[in-house]
KEKE-3310 file (N, C-alpha, C; in steps of 0.2 Angstrom, whole numbers, plus 5000, padded with zeros to 4 digits):
npx = (5063:5062:5071:5065:5065:5067:5062:5061:5047:5038:5023:5015:5020:5025:5038:5053:5066:5083:5083:5094:5097:5098:5085:5070:5059:5052:5058:5048:5042:5033:5029:5038:5036:5041:5043:5039:5043:5032:5028:5036:5034:5026:5011:5004:5014:5022:5013:5012:5025:5025:5016:5023:5032:5025:5024:5037:5050:5062:5076:5077:5065:5056:5051:5036:5036:5047:5044:5037:5047:5049:5041:5044:5058:5073:5086:5102:5104:5113:5111:5099:5089:5081:5068:5060:5047:5030:5018:5007:4991:4974:4959:4943:4930:4921:4911:4913:4911:4897:4892:4896:4887:4890:4892:4903:4916:4933:4949:4965:4979:4991:4998:5005:5017:5036:5040:5027:5019:5013:5023:5035:5035:5037:5049:5058:5061:5064:5076:5084:5086:5093:5105:5109:5112:5123:5122:5125:5119:5102:5086:5071:5055:5042:5027:5027:5026:5034:5047:5050:5050:5060:5072:5074:5076:5088:5097:5098:5104:5116:5117:5116:5103:5092:5080:5065:5054:5037:5037:5029:5019:5017:5014:5018:5021:5027:5037:5045:5050:5058:5068:5073:5078:5089:5089:5094:5085:5076:5067:5056:5049:5033:5022:5019:5020:5029:5040:5043:5046:5058:5066:5068:5076:5087:5092:5095:5105:5115:5118:5111:5101:5084:5070:5056:5039:5039:5050:5052:5054:5050:5036:5035:5038:5027:5017:5016:5007:4995:4997:4999:4987:4978:4983:4981:4967:4965:4966:4954:4946:4942:4927:4930:4943:4947:4955:4965:4969:4983:4998:4996:5003:5000:4987:4991:5001:4994:4985:4994:4999:4987:4985:4996:4995:4983:4987:4995:4987:4984:4974:4957:4946:4942:4945:4937:4944:4943:4948:4950:4950:4954:4943:4949:4961:4961:4964:4963:4950:4943:4946:4941:4927:4923:4927:4938:4954:4969:4973:4983:4980:4981:4988:4984:4973:4970:4965:4970:4985:4994:4990:4989:4991:4993:4997:5000:5012:5010:4998:4994:4997:4988:4976:4975:4974:4962:4953:4956:4951:4938:4933:4932:4933:4932:4928:4930:4924:4932:4925:4919:4930:4935:4925:4923:4936:4934:4925:4931:4942:4935:4931:4941:4952:4959:4968:4978:4972:4972:4971:4958:4950:4947:4937:4928:4926:4921:4909:4902:4901:4894:4882:4878:4874:4884:4893:4888:4878:4882:4894:4911:4923:4939:4947:4961:4972:4983:4992:4998:4989:4995:5002:4997:4993:4988:4977:4968:4966:4961:4949:4942:4941:4933:4939:4942:4935:4939:4943:4932:4927:4917:4916:4908:4907:4913:4924:4925:4937:4934:4934:4938:4937:4949:4941:4931:4917:4916:4921:4911:4900:4904:4904:4891:4886)
npy = (5100:5088:5072:5056:5041:5025:5008:4991:4981:4966:4961:4951:4944:4955:4956:4965:4973:4980:4995:4996:4983:4971:4964:4955:4948:4942:4931:4923:4921:4931:4947:4963:4979:4996:5005:5020:5032:5043:5052:5063:5071:5086:5086:5097:5106:5097:5096:5109:5111:5102:5108:5119:5114:5111:5111:5114:5116:5110:5100:5087:5087:5091:5079:5069:5060:5062:5074:5071:5066:5064:5055:5044:5039:5040:5047:5053:5066:5062:5048:5046:5040:5046:5050:5061:5057:5053:5067:5065:5066:5070:5065:5070:5059:5059:5054:5041:5040:5043:5031:5022:5025:5035:5051:5058:5054:5051:5049:5044:5045:5035:5030:5040:5041:5041:5028:5024:5018:5015:5009:5016:5025:5017:5011:5022:5024:5011:5008:5018:5014:5003:5008:5014:5002:4998:4991:4983:4976:4973:4965:4957:4949:4949:4954:4963:4978:4981:4976:4985:4997:4995:4991:5004:5013:5007:5008:5022:5024:5017:5004:4986:4976:4962:4952:4942:4934:4927:4916:4920:4926:4940:4957:4964:4977:4980:4971:4976:4988:4983:4977:4987:4996:4989:4978:4962:4949:4936:4923:4912:4895:4894:4903:4920:4918:4907:4913:4923:4915:4910:4921:4926:4916:4916:4929:4928:4918:4924:4936:4948:4962:4963:4969:4968:4970:4964:4969:4980:4994:4998:4999:5010:5021:5020:5024:5038:5040:5041:5052:5063:5063:5067:5079:5085:5086:5096:5091:5087:5073:5059:5048:5035:5025:5016:5002:4992:4975:4966:4960:4967:4977:4991:4994:4990:5000:5012:5011:5010:5023:5031:5027:5033:5047:5049:5046:5057:5067:5074:5070:5067:5060:5044:5036:5023:5008:4999:4984:4978:4963:4953:4940:4928:4928:4929:4928:4936:4940:4928:4924:4935:4935:4922:4920:4912:4904:4912:4907:4903:4906:4894:4894:4907:4916:4930:4943:4955:4957:4963:4961:4947:4937:4924:4922:4934:4944:4953:4951:4951:4964:4971:4966:4970:4984:4985:4980:4990:5002:5000:4995:4985:4970:4965:4956:4956:4951:4945:4951:4962:4969:4973:4979:4990:4996:5000:5010:5019:5022:5028:5039:5047:5046:5034:5018:5004:4987:4981:4992:4996:4989:4996:5005:4996:4989:4999:5002:4990:4989:5001:4997:4988:4995:4997:5007:5023:5034:5047:5048:5053:5046:5039:5032:5021:5022:5011:5009:5014:5017:5012:5001:4988:4985:4975:4969:4980:4981:4969:4969:4979:4974:4964:4951:4943:4932:4918:4920:4922:4935:4948:4961:4972:4986:4990:4999:4998:4998:5005:4999:5006:5011:5023:5035:5050:5049:5037:5040:5050:5041:5033:5041:5045:5055)
npz = (5090:5102:5102:5102:5113:5106:5102:5098:5097:5100:5092:5096:5109:5116:5119:5120:5110:5107:5097:5088:5085:5072:5066:5061:5066:5081:5094:5097:5085:5081:5073:5072:5080:5078:5092:5101:5114:5117:5126:5129:5119:5112:5106:5099:5096:5087:5077:5072:5068:5057:5049:5046:5037:5026:5009:5006:4995:4992:4998:5012:5019:5011:5006:5006:5015:5024:5029:5040:5049:5063:5068:5060:5057:5066:5059:5052:5040:5030:5029:5024:5011:4998:4986:4985:4988:4990:4994:4986:4978:4984:4979:4975:4973:4962:4948:4951:4965:4965:4959:4968:4978:4988:4994:4999:4996:4994:4986:4990:4980:4979:4968:4962:4967:4965:4959:4955:4965:4982:4988:4988:4999:5010:5006:5005:5019:5023:5015:5020:5033:5030:5026:5038:5044:5037:5025:5010:5000:4996:4997:4992:4991:4979:4971:4962:4964:4975:4971:4960:4967:4977:4969:4962:4973:4979:4968:4967:4979:4978:4982:4979:4972:4975:4968:4971:4962:4959:4946:4930:4936:4938:4934:4918:4918:4930:4932:4921:4927:4938:4931:4923:4933:4937:4945:4952:4946:4951:4945:4952:4954:4959:4971:4977:4991:4993:4987:4997:5008:5004:5002:5015:5020:5012:5015:5028:5028:5019:5024:5019:5018:5022:5013:5013:5019:5032:5038:5051:5049:5036:5038:5045:5036:5028:5036:5034:5024:5030:5039:5029:5022:5032:5035:5022:5023:5032:5045:5048:5053:5043:5042:5038:5033:5018:5013:5002:5004:5004:5007:5019:5024:5022:5029:5042:5044:5043:5053:5064:5063:5066:5079:5085:5083:5089:5103:5104:5105:5093:5085:5089:5086:5080:5065:5056:5050:5035:5028:5013:5004:4990:4984:4981:4988:5003:5018:5030:5029:5030:5043:5050:5048:5050:5063:5067:5070:5063:5046:5032:5015:5003:4987:4981:4971:4960:4949:4953:4954:4963:4976:4977:4988:4999:5012:5021:5029:5038:5045:5059:5064:5055:5059:5072:5070:5063:5073:5084:5078:5077:5065:5050:5040:5023:5008:4990:4974:4958:4947:4954:4957:4944:4938:4947:4944:4931:4933:4941:4933:4922:4929:4928:4936:4939:4941:4946:4946:4960:4968:4966:4973:4984:4980:4976:4988:4996:4990:4992:5006:5008:5001:5010:5021:5030:5029:5029:5018:5018:5025:5027:5017:5014:5002:4998:4985:4978:4967:4951:4936:4924:4929:4926:4912:4904:4911:4910:4896:4893:4900:4893:4880:4882:4886:4896:4900:4903:4916:4922:4921:4915:4903:4909:4909:4897:4887:4871:4858:4842:4826:4811:4793:4785:4783:4782:4782:4789:4801:4805:4806:4816:4827:4828:4820)
capx = (5059:5066:5071:5062:5068:5064:5064:5057:5043:5034:5015:5012:5021:5027:5045:5057:5073:5086:5082:5100:5098:5096:5081:5064:5054:5053:5060:5042:5039:5029:5032:5040:5034:5045:5039:5042:5041:5028:5026:5040:5032:5020:5007:5003:5021:5024:5008:5014:5031:5023:5012:5028:5036:5021:5025:5044:5052:5069:5078:5075:5059:5051:5048:5030:5038:5052:5041:5035:5052:5049:5037:5046:5065:5078:5092:5105:5102:5117:5109:5092:5088:5074:5066:5055:5041:5024:5015:5002:4985:4968:4954:4936:4928:4917:4906:4914:4907:4890:4891:4896:4882:4893:4892:4908:4921:4939:4954:4972:4982:4998:5001:5008:5024:5041:5039:5021:5015:5014:5029:5040:5034:5040:5056:5063:5063:5068:5082:5088:5088:5098:5111:5111:5115:5129:5120:5128:5114:5095:5082:5064:5050:5038:5022:5029:5027:5040:5053:5051:5052:5067:5077:5075:5080:5094:5101:5099:5109:5122:5116:5114:5096:5090:5072:5063:5047:5034:5037:5023:5013:5019:5012:5024:5023:5031:5043:5050:5053:5063:5074:5076:5082:5096:5088:5095:5079:5076:5060:5055:5043:5029:5019:5023:5022:5035:5046:5044:5049:5064:5070:5070:5081:5093:5094:5098:5111:5120:5118:5108:5096:5078:5066:5049:5036:5041:5055:5048:5055:5046:5030:5036:5038:5020:5013:5015:5000:4990:4999:4998:4980:4975:4985:4977:4960:4966:4966:4947:4947:4936:4924:4932:4949:4946:4962:4966:4973:4987:5003:4993:5007:4997:4982:4995:5005:4989:4982:4999:4999:4982:4986:5001:4992:4978:4990:4998:4981:4983:4967:4953:4941:4946:4942:4936:4948:4940:4953:4947:4954:4951:4940:4954:4967:4957:4965:4961:4943:4940:4948:4937:4920:4922:4930:4943:4962:4972:4975:4985:4976:4986:4987:4979:4972:4966:4968:4974:4992:4998:4987:4988:4995:4989:5000:5002:5016:5008:4991:4993:4996:4982:4970:4975:4972:4954:4949:4956:4947:4931:4932:4929:4936:4927:4931:4927:4925:4935:4920:4918:4936:4936:4919:4925:4941:4931:4921:4937:4946:4931:4930:4947:4957:4963:4973:4979:4967:4972:4969:4951:4947:4945:4931:4923:4924:4917:4902:4899:4900:4888:4876:4876:4873:4889:4895:4882:4879:4884:4900:4917:4927:4945:4950:4968:4974:4990:4997:4997:4985:5000:5006:4995:4989:4985:4970:4964:4964:4957:4942:4938:4940:4929:4943:4944:4930:4942:4944:4925:4925:4914:4917:4902:4907:4919:4924:4928:4939:4930:4938:4934:4941:4951:4937:4927:4911:4916:4921:4904:4895:4906:4902:4884:4884)
capy = (5095:5083:5066:5051:5035:5020:5001:4986:4977:4960:4962:4945:4943:4961:4956:4971:4972:4986:4997:4995:4976:4969:4958:4956:4945:4940:4924:4919:4921:4937:4953:4968:4986:5001:5009:5027:5035:5049:5056:5069:5075:5090:5085:5103:5108:5093:5097:5115:5109:5098:5113:5124:5111:5109:5115:5115:5115:5106:5097:5081:5088:5092:5073:5068:5055:5065:5079:5068:5062:5063:5048:5039:5036:5044:5045:5059:5067:5059:5041:5046:5039:5049:5053:5066:5053:5056:5073:5063:5070:5068:5067:5069:5053:5061:5049:5034:5040:5042:5024:5018:5028:5039:5058:5061:5049:5053:5044:5046:5041:5033:5028:5046:5041:5040:5022:5022:5014:5017:5006:5021:5028:5012:5010:5027:5022:5004:5009:5023:5009:4998:5012:5014:4995:4997:4986:4984:4973:4972:4960:4957:4945:4954:4953:4968:4985:4981:4975:4991:5002:4993:4992:5011:5016:5004:5011:5029:5024:5014:4997:4981:4973:4955:4952:4936:4935:4921:4915:4921:4929:4947:4961:4966:4984:4980:4968:4980:4992:4980:4975:4993:4999:4985:4973:4955:4947:4928:4920:4905:4891:4895:4909:4925:4916:4903:4918:4926:4911:4909:4927:4926:4911:4919:4935:4926:4915:4928:4943:4953:4966:4961:4975:4967:4974:4961:4974:4985:5001:4999:5001:5017:5025:5020:5028:5045:5041:5044:5059:5067:5063:5071:5086:5088:5087:5101:5088:5084:5066:5055:5042:5028:5023:5009:5000:4986:4971:4960:4958:4970:4982:4998:4994:4990:5006:5017:5010:5013:5031:5034:5026:5038:5053:5049:5047:5064:5072:5078:5069:5065:5055:5038:5034:5016:5005:4994:4981:4974:4958:4949:4934:4923:4929:4932:4925:4940:4940:4922:4924:4940:4933:4915:4919:4906:4906:4913:4901:4905:4903:4891:4895:4912:4918:4936:4947:4960:4954:4966:4958:4940:4935:4920:4922:4940:4944:4958:4950:4953:4971:4973:4964:4975:4991:4985:4980:4996:5007:4998:4994:4978:4967:4963:4953:4958:4946:4948:4955:4968:4973:4975:4984:4996:4999:5003:5016:5023:5025:5032:5046:5051:5045:5028:5015:4997:4983:4980:4999:4997:4985:5001:5007:4990:4987:5005:5001:4984:4991:5006:4994:4984:4999:4998:5014:5028:5037:5054:5048:5055:5040:5040:5025:5022:5019:5009:5009:5018:5013:5008:4995:4982:4987:4969:4969:4985:4980:4963:4970:4983:4970:4958:4945:4940:4926:4913:4922:4923:4942:4951:4968:4975:4993:4990:5004:4994:5002:5004:4999:5010:5013:5030:5040:5055:5046:5032:5044:5052:5036:5030:5047:5046:5062)
capz = (5093:5106:5100:5107:5113:5102:5103:5094:5102:5097:5093:5099:5115:5119:5121:5117:5108:5105:5090:5084:5083:5066:5066:5058:5070:5088:5095:5097:5078:5080:5069:5077:5079:5081:5097:5103:5120:5115:5132:5129:5113:5112:5099:5096:5093:5082:5071:5070:5064:5051:5045:5043:5032:5021:5003:5005:4988:4992:5005:5014:5022:5005:5005:5009:5021:5029:5032:5047:5051:5070:5069:5055:5058:5068:5055:5050:5033:5025:5028:5021:5004:4996:4979:4986:4987:4994:4991:4982:4978:4987:4974:4976:4968:4956:4946:4955:4971:4964:4957:4975:4983:4993:4992:5002:4995:4991:4985:4990:4975:4980:4962:4960:4969:4960:4955:4954:4970:4989:4991:4989:5006:5015:5004:5007:5026:5023:5012:5024:5038:5027:5026:5045:5046:5033:5020:5003:4996:4999:4994:4993:4987:4976:4966:4957:4966:4980:4967:4957:4972:4980:4964:4961:4979:4979:4963:4969:4985:4977:4984:4975:4974:4973:4968:4970:4960:4956:4938:4927:4940:4939:4928:4915:4919:4936:4930:4917:4931:4941:4926:4921:4938:4938:4950:4950:4946:4951:4945:4956:4953:4965:4971:4982:4998:4992:4986:5003:5013:5002:5003:5022:5021:5009:5018:5034:5026:5016:5027:5015:5021:5019:5013:5013:5025:5038:5040:5054:5047:5030:5040:5048:5031:5025:5040:5031:5020:5035:5041:5024:5020:5037:5034:5016:5025:5037:5051:5049:5052:5040:5046:5036:5028:5015:5011:4999:5008:5001:5012:5024:5027:5023:5035:5048:5045:5044:5060:5069:5063:5069:5086:5088:5082:5095:5109:5105:5105:5087:5083:5095:5083:5077:5059:5056:5045:5032:5024:5007:5001:4984:4987:4980:4992:5008:5024:5035:5029:5033:5050:5053:5047:5053:5070:5067:5070:5056:5042:5026:5009:4998:4980:4980:4964:4958:4943:4956:4956:4969:4982:4976:4993:5003:5019:5023:5035:5043:5047:5066:5064:5052:5063:5078:5067:5062:5080:5088:5075:5076:5058:5047:5034:5018:5002:4984:4968:4952:4944:4957:4956:4938:4937:4951:4941:4925:4935:4944:4927:4919:4932:4926:4941:4936:4946:4945:4949:4967:4971:4965:4979:4989:4978:4976:4995:4999:4987:4995:5012:5007:4999:5015:5026:5035:5028:5028:5012:5019:5029:5024:5016:5010:4999:4996:4978:4979:4962:4945:4931:4919:4931:4924:4906:4901:4914:4907:4889:4893:4902:4889:4875:4885:4884:4903:4901:4907:4923:4925:4921:4910:4902:4910:4907:4893:4882:4866:4852:4836:4820:4805:4788:4786:4779:4786:4783:4794:4808:4807:4808:4823:4832:4828:4817)
cpx = (5063:5065:5068:5066:5064:5066:5060:5053:5038:5027:5012:5013:5024:5034:5049:5064:5076:5085:5088:5101:5095:5092:5074:5058:5057:5055:5054:5039:5035:5033:5033:5037:5040:5041:5043:5039:5038:5027:5030:5039:5026:5017:5006:5009:5023:5019:5010:5020:5030:5020:5018:5032:5032:5023:5033:5046:5058:5071:5075:5067:5054:5048:5041:5030:5042:5050:5039:5040:5052:5046:5039:5053:5070:5085:5095:5103:5106:5116:5102:5092:5081:5074:5061:5048:5036:5021:5010:4995:4979:4963:4947:4934:4924:4911:4907:4911:4900:4888:4891:4891:4884:4895:4899:4914:4927:4944:4961:4976:4989:5002:5005:5015:5029:5041:5032:5017:5017:5020:5035:5040:5038:5047:5060:5065:5067:5075:5087:5090:5093:5105:5113:5114:5121:5128:5123:5123:5108:5091:5075:5060:5045:5033:5023:5031:5033:5046:5055:5053:5059:5073:5079:5079:5087:5099:5103:5104:5115:5122:5114:5107:5095:5083:5070:5055:5044:5034:5030:5017:5014:5017:5018:5026:5027:5037:5048:5053:5059:5069:5077:5080:5088:5095:5090:5089:5079:5069:5060:5049:5039:5026:5022:5025:5028:5041:5048:5047:5056:5069:5072:5076:5088:5096:5098:5105:5117:5121:5116:5102:5089:5073:5059:5046:5036:5046:5051:5049:5052:5039:5030:5035:5030:5015:5011:5009:4995:4991:4997:4991:4976:4977:4982:4970:4960:4964:4958:4947:4941:4933:4927:4939:4947:4952:4962:4971:4977:4992:5001:4997:5004:4992:4986:4998:5000:4986:4987:4999:4993:4982:4991:4998:4987:4981:4993:4993:4980:4976:4963:4948:4945:4942:4942:4940:4944:4946:4949:4951:4950:4949:4944:4960:4965:4958:4962:4953:4940:4941:4942:4930:4918:4924:4934:4950:4964:4975:4977:4980:4981:4983:4982:4978:4967:4969:4972:4980:4995:4996:4986:4993:4991:4991:5003:5006:5014:5001:4990:4992:4990:4976:4970:4972:4964:4951:4950:4952:4940:4929:4930:4934:4931:4931:4927:4929:4929:4931:4919:4924:4937:4931:4921:4931:4939:4928:4926:4941:4942:4930:4936:4953:4962:4968:4973:4973:4966:4969:4961:4947:4944:4938:4926:4921:4920:4910:4899:4897:4894:4882:4873:4874:4878:4892:4889:4883:4883:4891:4906:4921:4933:4947:4957:4969:4981:4995:4994:4993:4989:5003:5004:4990:4986:4978:4966:4961:4960:4950:4938:4937:4936:4933:4945:4939:4933:4943:4937:4923:4922:4915:4911:4901:4912:4918:4928:4931:4935:4934:4935:4939:4943:4947:4933:4920:4911:4917:4914:4900:4897:4904:4895:4882:4880)
cpy = (5090:5076:5061:5044:5029:5013:4997:4982:4972:4962:4956:4944:4949:4961:4962:4969:4979:4988:4996:4987:4974:4963:4960:4953:4944:4933:4920:4918:4927:4943:4958:4975:4990:5005:5015:5029:5042:5054:5062:5073:5079:5089:5092:5106:5104:5095:5104:5115:5106:5103:5118:5121:5110:5114:5117:5112:5110:5104:5091:5082:5090:5085:5072:5062:5059:5071:5077:5064:5060:5057:5043:5036:5041:5043:5052:5060:5063:5051:5041:5045:5041:5051:5058:5063:5056:5062:5071:5066:5066:5070:5066:5063:5054:5056:5042:5034:5040:5035:5020:5020:5032:5046:5061:5056:5052:5048:5047:5042:5040:5031:5034:5046:5040:5034:5020:5018:5017:5014:5011:5024:5023:5011:5015:5026:5016:5005:5014:5018:5005:5002:5013:5007:4993:4992:4988:4981:4972:4968:4960:4951:4950:4951:4958:4975:4985:4981:4982:4996:5001:4994:4999:5014:5013:5007:5018:5029:5021:5007:4992:4978:4967:4954:4945:4936:4928:4921:4916:4924:4936:4951:4964:4973:4985:4977:4972:4985:4989:4979:4982:4997:4995:4980:4966:4951:4939:4926:4913:4902:4892:4902:4914:4922:4911:4908:4921:4922:4910:4915:4928:4922:4913:4925:4933:4922:4919:4935:4949:4956:4965:4968:4974:4970:4970:4965:4980:4993:5003:5002:5008:5022:5026:5023:5035:5045:5044:5051:5064:5068:5068:5078:5089:5089:5092:5098:5086:5077:5063:5050:5035:5029:5016:5008:4993:4982:4965:4958:4962:4975:4989:4999:4994:4997:5012:5017:5012:5020:5034:5033:5032:5045:5054:5050:5054:5069:5076:5076:5066:5059:5050:5035:5026:5014:4999:4991:4977:4969:4955:4942:4928:4923:4932:4929:4929:4940:4934:4922:4929:4938:4926:4914:4913:4908:4908:4907:4904:4902:4900:4892:4901:4914:4925:4939:4953:4958:4957:4964:4950:4936:4931:4920:4928:4941:4948:4957:4952:4960:4974:4972:4969:4982:4991:4985:4987:5001:5006:4997:4987:4976:4964:4960:4956:4952:4949:4952:4962:4972:4976:4980:4991:5000:5003:5010:5021:5026:5030:5039:5050:5051:5040:5025:5007:4993:4982:4986:4999:4993:4990:5004:5002:4988:4993:5004:4996:4986:4996:5002:4990:4988:5000:5005:5018:5032:5044:5054:5050:5048:5042:5033:5026:5018:5017:5009:5012:5014:5009:5002:4988:4983:4981:4968:4974:4983:4974:4964:4974:4980:4964:4951:4941:4934:4920:4914:4923:4931:4944:4958:4972:4983:4994:4996:5001:4999:5000:5004:5002:5011:5021:5035:5045:5052:5041:5035:5046:5047:5033:5035:5048:5053:5061)
cpz = (5096:5103:5105:5107:5110:5104:5099:5099:5098:5098:5096:5106:5119:5121:5117:5115:5107:5098:5086:5082:5077:5066:5064:5062:5077:5088:5095:5090:5076:5076:5074:5075:5081:5086:5100:5110:5118:5120:5132:5123:5114:5106:5096:5093:5087:5076:5068:5066:5057:5046:5042:5037:5026:5015:5002:4998:4987:4998:5007:5016:5017:5003:5009:5014:5026:5032:5039:5050:5059:5072:5063:5056:5060:5064:5052:5042:5028:5024:5025:5013:5002:4988:4979:4985:4991:4990:4985:4983:4981:4982:4976:4971:4962:4955:4949:4961:4970:4963:4964:4980:4989:4991:4995:5002:4991:4990:4985:4985:4976:4973:4959:4963:4964:4955:4954:4959:4977:4992:4992:4996:5011:5013:5006:5015:5026:5020:5016:5030:5036:5027:5033:5047:5041:5028:5014:4998:5000:4995:4996:4989:4985:4971:4961:4960:4971:4976:4963:4961:4975:4975:4963:4967:4980:4974:4965:4975:4984:4980:4979:4977:4971:4974:4967:4968:4958:4949:4935:4930:4943:4933:4925:4916:4925:4935:4926:4922:4935:4937:4925:4926:4940:4943:4948:4951:4946:4951:4947:4954:4959:4965:4976:4988:4998:4991:4993:5008:5011:5003:5010:5023:5018:5013:5025:5033:5024:5019:5023:5018:5018:5019:5011:5019:5031:5041:5044:5052:5040:5032:5042:5042:5028:5030:5038:5026:5024:5037:5035:5022:5025:5036:5028:5018:5031:5044:5053:5048:5048:5044:5044:5032:5025:5011:5008:5003:5005:5007:5019:5028:5027:5028:5041:5049:5047:5051:5065:5069:5067:5077:5089:5088:5088:5102:5110:5105:5099:5084:5089:5092:5080:5071:5059:5050:5042:5027:5019:5004:4995:4987:4986:4984:4999:5015:5030:5035:5032:5041:5054:5053:5050:5060:5071:5068:5063:5053:5035:5020:5004:4991:4979:4973:4963:4953:4946:4959:4962:4976:4982:4981:4998:5011:5020:5029:5040:5046:5054:5067:5061:5056:5069:5076:5066:5069:5084:5085:5075:5069:5056:5042:5029:5012:4996:4978:4963:4948:4947:4957:4950:4936:4941:4947:4935:4927:4938:4938:4923:4922:4932:4931:4939:4941:4944:4948:4956:4970:4971:4970:4984:4987:4978:4983:4998:4996:4991:5002:5013:5006:5005:5021:5031:5035:5026:5022:5012:5023:5024:5024:5012:5008:4997:4989:4978:4973:4955:4940:4926:4922:4928:4918:4903:4904:4911:4900:4889:4895:4896:4882:4876:4883:4891:4905:4905:4914:4926:4925:4915:4909:4903:4908:4902:4888:4876:4861:4846:4830:4814:4799:4788:4782:4784:4787:4789:4801:4810:4809:4815:4828:4832:4825:4811)
residu = (MET:ARG:LYS:THR:GLU:SER:PHE:LEU:GLN:CYS:VAL:ARG:CYS:SER:ARG:THR:TYR:ASP:ILE:GLY:GLN:LEU:ARG:TYR:THR:CYS:ASP:CYS:GLY:GLY:VAL:LEU:ASP:VAL:LYS:ARG:ASP:LEU:SER:LYS:ILE:ASP:GLY:GLY:GLU:LEU:LYS:ALA:LEU:TRP:GLU:LYS:ARG:TRP:GLY:MET:LYS:ARG:GLY:ILE:GLU:SER:SER:GLY:VAL:TRP:ARG:TYR:ARG:GLU:LEU:VAL:LEU:ASP:ALA:PRO:ASP:ASP:LYS:ILE:VAL:THR:ARG:GLN:GLU:GLY:ASN:THR:ARG:LEU:TYR:PRO:ALA:GLY:SER:ALA:GLY:THR:TRP:ALA:GLY:LEU:SER:ASN:LEU:TYR:PHE:LYS:HIS:GLU:GLY:GLU:ASN:PRO:THR:GLY:SER:PHE:LYS:ASP:ARG:GLY:MET:THR:CYS:GLY:ALA:SER:ALA:ALA:LYS:LEU:PHE:HIS:ALA:LYS:THR:VAL:ALA:CYS:ALA:SER:THR:GLY:ASN:THR:SER:ALA:SER:MET:ALA:SER:TYR:ALA:ALA:VAL:SER:GLY:MET:LYS:SER:VAL:ILE:PHE:ILE:PRO:GLU:GLY:LYS:ILE:ALA:TYR:GLY:LYS:LEU:ALA:GLN:ALA:LEU:ALA:TYR:GLY:GLY:ILE:THR:LEU:GLN:ILE:SER:GLY:ASN:PHE:ASP:ASP:ALA:MET:SER:LEU:VAL:GLN:ASP:VAL:CYS:HIS:GLU:LEU:GLY:ILE:TYR:LEU:LEU:ASN:SER:ILE:ASN:PRO:PHE:ARG:ILE:GLU:GLY:GLN:LYS:ALA:ILE:THR:PHE:GLU:THR:LEU:GLN:GLN:LEU:ASP:TRP:GLU:VAL:PRO:ASP:TRP:PHE:VAL:ILE:PRO:GLY:GLY:ASN:LEU:GLY:ASN:SER:SER:ALA:MET:GLY:LYS:ALA:LEU:MET:GLU:LEU:HIS:GLU:LEU:GLY:ILE:ILE:SER:LYS:ILE:PRO:LYS:ILE:ALA:VAL:ILE:GLN:ALA:ALA:GLY:ALA:ASN:PRO:LEU:TYR:LYS:MET:TRP:THR:GLN:HIS:THR:PRO:TYR:GLU:ALA:VAL:ARG:ASN:PRO:GLU:THR:ILE:ALA:THR:ALA:ILE:LYS:ILE:GLY:ASN:PRO:VAL:SER:TRP:GLU:LYS:SER:LEU:ARG:ALA:VAL:LYS:TRP:SER:GLY:GLY:THR:VAL:GLU:GLN:VAL:THR:GLU:GLN:GLU:ILE:MET:ASP:ALA:LYS:ALA:LYS:LEU:ASP:ALA:ALA:GLY:ILE:GLY:ALA:GLU:PRO:ALA:SER:CYS:CYS:SER:LEU:ALA:GLY:ALA:LYS:LYS:LEU:ALA:ASP:ALA:GLY:VAL:ILE:LYS:PRO:GLU:GLU:LYS:VAL:VAL:GLY:ILE:LEU:THR:GLY:ASN:ILE:LEU:LYS:ASP:PRO:ASP:ALA:VAL:ILE:GLY:TYR:HIS:GLN:ASP:GLN:LEU:GLY:LYS:MET:GLY:ILE:LYS:GLY:THR:PHE:ALA:ASN:ARG:PRO:VAL:GLN:ILE:PRO:PRO:THR:LEU:GLU:ALA:VAL:LYS:LYS:ALA:LEU:GLY:CYS)
# end
């Protein structure tokens, strides 16, 4: 396969920069895209190559990201940092689909990645880019999943990692990973947006490589979610992708992936993208529904800690994806998130609260008639069920009242004495 010429381009003003220039934003303040000259790529040939790589047991291209390396990052094998990420399963929704009123609902479970979230897809690409730029130290701001992933990939590759987290606002399952993988963890007073602002200043001042999704190479790795999902569907394009919206990197990446596949002629149908935000952290939703200029949400609040972000860096890219696909933006309440989580977990699939915005949002859009009952829908599950165990226990023991959340579908533990008769009584025998 012939290599393509690549460059960086601002999504706001279209100014271009050399691909080898280390920068994260345009001089105008806009975020950057990695752009490729796709005119020299034969889409049919590329698709056949990807099919040939499917099921590889070892090597770089056994990764569910690097299988698609032609549209991810032009890097030599010795610069690629990988944990064979990707290759996650696509599950029929089962009883969760019935509850949502959708007969053709599937979930792409990114919680099955090495560190338990979709971040590994972006991080393998971001960490490899760091190697190309000869970085010794990498850094990120995080609500949890990014820090876990970056610390792991940095450790694997021999780089140091520095993590900025909002104090007291990160799930312990995620914090534990960052600490275990050796990340230098700095808890700051403030929220994620404060941490994001600080880490950019620190990276600029100290020459540390930034690995948040403002890094354009991070987005390139996350595109592989789309490539892999479509390959699992034998390239039969669904009607909808439903995606939780926090920092908005996933919807940005998936939109870009679809644009590239369409330009190459690999797909002819354009699935609609629905971005689902928590009602307490919903700047894109407000912009979309109120037809107003973008405005960050100050002091965002939601039990879905992975998307508790009031000023997402990728909002322009995400908005582009929604508009291009003819999709929409929706919000869901705390109660809707946790009820959806209870139903998704009970279906035997399971995911962290932020992931369950995809089910909650799909149900809400189905109830409103936006998504038709028979349409094929793929929801993205962003993280593993064990990422936020406190939320799970709190819901099932009906202890989230202070957050306005009832254990509607609670599966409460039953305390009994250690006797056969007590067991029989508990089981209704």
